[in-house]
C-alpha positions in Angstrom: -34.1 7.7 -10.8 -35.5 5.9 -8.2 -33.0 2.5 -8.9 -30.5 5.1 -8.0 -31.9 5.9 -4.8 -32.8 2.6 -3.8 -28.9 1.4 -4.5 -27.9 4.5 -3.4 -29.7 3.9 0.0 -28.6 0.1 -0.2 -24.8 1.2 -0.1 -25.1 3.6 2.8 -26.7 1.1 5.0 -24.1 -1.4 4.2 -21.3 1.0 4.8 -22.9 1.7 8.0 -23.2 -2.0 9.1 -19.1 -2.0 8.6 -18.6 1.0 10.3 -21.0 -0.3 13.2 -18.8 -3.4 13.1 -15.4 -1.5 12.8 -16.2 0.6 15.9 -18.3 -1.8 17.8 -21.6 0.0 17.9 -24.6 -1.9 18.6 -27.7 1.0 18.2 -28.9 1.2 15.0 -29.9 4.9 15.5 -27.0 6.2 15.6 -25.5 7.2 12.4 -21.3 6.4 12.5 -19.0 9.3 10.4 -15.7 8.5 9.6 -13.5 11.8 9.4 -10.4 11.7 8.0 -7.6 13.9 10.1 -4.3 15.3 9.0 -2.4 12.9 11.1 -3.7 10.0 9.4 -3.6 11.2 6.1 0.5 11.8 6.6 1.0 8.6 8.1 -1.0 7.0 4.9 0.8 8.9 2.8 4.7 8.1 4.4 3.5 3.9 4.6 2.4 4.4 0.8 6.0 6.5 -0.3 7.8 4.0 1.8 6.2 1.3 -0.4 6.7 2.9 -3.7 10.8 3.8 -3.2 10.8 0.1 -1.8 9.4 -1.6 -4.8 11.3 1.3 -7.2 14.8 0.0 -5.2 13.5 -4.1 -5.5 13.2 -3.5 -9.4 16.4 -1.8 -9.6 18.5 -4.5 -8.0 17.0 -7.4 -9.5 17.7 -5.7 -13.2 21.1 -5.0 -12.0 21.0 -8.7 -10.8 20.1 -10.0 -14.1 22.4 -8.0 -15.8 25.2 -9.6 -14.3 23.8 -13.1 -14.6 23.5 -12.1 -18.4 27.0 -10.6 -18.7 30.6 -12.1 -18.0 32.4 -8.8 -17.4 29.4 -7.6 -14.9 29.4 -10.7 -13.4 33.0 -10.1 -12.4 33.0 -6.9 -11.3 30.1 -7.5 -9.4 31.7 -10.2 -7.5 34.7 -8.3 -7.0 33.0 -5.6 -5.5 30.8 -8.2 -2.9 34.1 -9.5 -2.0 35.5 -6.2 -1.0 32.5 -5.4 0.8 32.7 -8.5 3.1 36.3 -8.2 3.9 
């Protein structure tokens, strides 16, 4: 029981030090509380969604490329599509 309380107190103290450095608060008597707001949450969620979608797109394009390298007929069709897009 005491070990858990001591460990929690140490974690809280180190977290407070990180927050004081982040927000440039030098007074040790001030406890910094970081609250999440809706705008911050939506921005983070939006960027996370973009990351996930771009990863899915990257995997899909890589699998198409690997298929094109492996199968000759697919490669020929993709080359025709590529030349059509360039023109």
